[in-house]
N, C-alpha and C positions, 0 to 999 in steps of 0.2 A: 501795850496791847490790852492790858487788863480792863481799863475803863470802857473801851469800845466793846469788848466782849461781854462785859456786865450789862451794858445797854442792850446789846443784841439778845442776851438771855432774857431780859425783861420783856422785850418785844415777843420773843418766842413763847414765853409763859402766857402772855396776853392772848396770842393766837391759839394756844392750847386750850385756854379757858373758853374761847369762842367755839372751838371744835367740840368741847364737851357740852356746851349749851345748845348748839345747833345740830350736832352730829355730823358735821361736814366742815371742811376747811374753807369752802366758798360761802361768801356772805351775799345773800340776795333778799332784800327787804322790800316787798311790794305792798303799798298801801299802809294802813295803820299797823304799827309794829306790835307783835305779841309781847308778853312780859319777858320771855327769853330774848327776843330781839332787842327790847329796850335795854336789857342788861348788856347785850353785846355792844350797843351804841355807847353805853357808859364806859365799857372797857376800852373802846377805840378812842374815846375822849381822854382817858387817863393814861394811855400807854406811853405817849411822848413825855409828859412830865415825870412819870415813874422811871422811864429809861434814863432821862437826864439826871434824876436824883441818884439812881444807881451808879452812874458813871462818876458823879461828883463824890459819892461816898467812897468809892474805890480809890479815887485820887487822894482823898484825905487819909487813907490808911498809911501811906508813906513806906510801910514795911514791905520790902520786896517779896518776902516769903508769903505774906498774907495776900499780896496782889497776885502772886503766882497761883496760889490755891484758888482764888476767885476766878482767875482766867481758866484754869482747868475745869473747875466746877461749871462755868458758863458753857464751855464746849460740850461737856457731858449733858447738860440740860438741853442744849440745842440738838444734840444727837438723839437723845431719848424722845424729845418732842417730834423730831422727824420720823422716827420709827413708829410712834403711835399714830401719826397722821397719814403717813404715806409709805411706810416700809423702808427697806434698804435703799431704794432708789432715791428717796428724799434726803438721804445722808449727804448726797452731793451738795445740797444747799448749805449745810453747815460747813462742809469742807471748803466750798467756794468763799464763804464769808470769812473764815479764818485766814485763808490765803490772801484775800483782798486786804484785810486789816493788817496782816504781816507786811505786805508790800507798802501800804501807806505809811506804816510805822517806820519801816526800814529806810524809806526814801526821805523821811523828814517832813512829808506833807502833813502827817497827823499832828506833829508838834507845832507846825506853823498854824494849822487850823485851830488847835486848842488854845494857842497863845492869842490868836485873833478873837476867839470867843471870850476868853477871860478879860482881854482888854476892853471888848465891847461891853461886857457886864460891869466892869469897874468904872467905865465911863458912861454909865446909864444916864447921868444928868445931861451929858452932851446929846445923847440919843433923844431924850425927852424934849430938850430945847429945840432940836432940829425937827422933831415931830410937830411941835407947836407951830414952828415957822413953816411947816409944810401944809398948814391948813388952807392957804390959798388954792392949792391944787384941788382941794375938795370942791371948789366952785366948778372946776372943769369936770371932775368925776361925778358930781351931782348931775350935771347936764348929761353926762354919759349914762349914769345909773338910771335916770328917769326918762331915758330916750327909748321908745318902743322899737325903733329901727335897730338900735344896737342890741337889744334883747333878742330880736328875731335873728340877728346874725349869730349871737351867742348860742341860741337854741339849735340852729341849723348847721353850724360849722362843725367839721369833724375834729376829733381830739388831735389827730396827727397834724392836720393843717394848723390848728391853733398853737400846738407846741412849736411848729416851725416858725410861725410868726413871732411868738414870744421869744424864741431862741435868737431870732434875728435882732430884735430890739435889745435883748440882753447883750449880745456881742457888740452892737454899736455902742451901748453905754459903757461896757467894760473897756472897750478900746479907748473911749474918751477918758476914763479914769486912769488907765495905764499911761496915756499920754501926759495927763496932768501930773501924775506921780513922778514920771521921769523928769519933768520940768522942775518939780520941787526939790528933788535930790540931786540935780545935775551938778551943783557946786560941790556937794559932799562926796559924790562919786569921783570928781576930778581930783580932790585932795582930801586926805584924812587929817590934815593938820587942824587942830582945834584951836580957835582963837581964845578960848577961855580955859580956866583951870578946872578940869573935869575929873581929876584923879580921884576925888572923893566919891564919885559915883561908882567906882570900881571897888570900894571898900567891901570886905567880906567875900570877895571872889578870888580865885587863883591868880588873877591878873593884877591885883592891887600892888604887889611887891615887884612886879616886872617893870623895868625902866622903859621909857619911850625910845624907840629905835632912832639911831642917828640918821638913817636914810629910810625914807618912806618907801614901802613896796606898793606899787599901784595895784588896784583891784583887777582881777582877771575879768574876761568877758562874762564867764559864768557867774561870778560874784556880783557883777553889776546887774545882771538879769535877775539874780536871786533877790537883791535888795528891792528892785522895782516890783517884782512879783509879790513879795511880802507886803509892801506898802499898799499896792493896789488890791491885793486879796483882803487885807484887813478892812479897807474902806468898803469894798463890795459887801463883805459880811455885815458891816455896821449899817450901811445904807439899806441893805435888803431887809434887815430887821425892822427898820422904820417903815418900809413899804408894806411888809407883811402886817404890821400893827395897824396901818391905815386901812388896808384892804379888809382886815378882820372886822372893822367897824361896819363896813358895808355888807359883809357877809351876814352879820347878825341882823342888820337892818333888812336885808332881803328875806331872812327867815320870818321877820315880823310882818312885812308888808305883802309878801307874795301869797295871797290867798289863791285858791283854785281859780276864782273868777279873774283876778288880776293877772295871774300867770297865763291864763288862756288868751287874754287880750294882748298882753305884751309880747308873747312868743308865738302867737298864732296857733295855739294848741300844742305847745311843747310838752315834753314828758315831765311828770312830777317826780320822777326818780332819776338819780344820777349815779355815775360810777367813779370810784376813787381806788386806784391800784387794783382794778379788777373786782372790787366789791360794790355791789348795788345797795345804795342807801336811800332813804326817803328825803332826799334833798334835790331840788330841780337841777337838771344838768346845765340849764342856762345860767343858774346862779353860780355854780362851780366855775363855769367858763368866764362869767363876768368877774368873779373874784380874781382869777388869774390875770385877766386884762388889767384890772385896777392895780394889782401888784406891779405889773410891768410899767404902767404909766407913772405911778408914784415913784418907782425906782429911778426912772429917767429924770423926773423932775427934781428929786432931792439930790441926785448926782450932779445935775447942773447947778443947783442952788448951793451945794457945798463948796464950790470953787470960790465964791465970793463971800461966804459966810464967816465973819470974823470970830464969832463965838464958837462955831464948829472947829475952826482952826485952833483956837486957844485951848479948848477943852479936850479935843480928841486928836487932831492931826499933828499939832506941834509936839505933844508928849510922845506920840508914836514915832515921829522922826528923831526925836532926842534918844529914844530907846535904840533905834537903829544905829544912830551915830555912836552911842556908847558901845554897842556891840562891835562896830567897825574899829573903834579905838582899841578894844580888847584884842581883836584880831590882829591889829597892827603890832601890838606889844608881843603877842604870841609868835607871830612870824619873825619879829626882830630878834 
């Protein structure tokens, strides 16, 4: 729990800085930002990298006692920040966050998510290669990006309806990835017998000295679902990073080209301010919506492209399946 709590503490401290700068927890920037509001925007830009660095620093501590101290200190920081910003009632926020992190950690979902993120970062070359091969989708998105009718839709559609549409596309793409993941590991789920000598891959683990069982114990239904969920979840996280990087390019491009005159023509008089997590910032709402649409379109494209991309399979997918296979071999020895 310590890394997640440290990241949460970093976010809380950033929001506390915003509170001291503006005198309120709500962010509403209308028109040209003041110096204080400019500082707030800088804090918002830095909060995610700082939170990620804090979590990574705690992971590297290794010492359980030090991690426990960091976890307790993070909870205290969150509680103090809630008291300063909203009194005792806001303490429920910190309590809810701690309970949620505890549940995610206890269920193992946090470990799977952390493993997928580490694997994605270690395989950055594969992500970069897939990003380069995703450039053809930019032809489509450029047509979308510079299409005034799409901008009018992005400016007029409600946030709830947009999330519903994006959620539908995400579910369709995720179902496709789950289906292909099941196909890729079908033979491995049917039999754990390894045709190669892989005992060396368990060196340095408690399973290295255990003998292979004489009789293989088939995987349970829950174990099969777990393997498929891990494989699909890692791919979704990996491909979503590619989609976010692609859409970030267009977000920056939008900040450059969307002058008040262009924004007025493309959106039919759309607002020059937008909302993110309840905060009003000087970024057009239509640009925020357009970025979300581009993330969804790119995610669908790279997901379909990954099925037949040999380099993606070699650099990312095959090592991922081999790791899962090694884990199942260890499980087979342990059960035996």
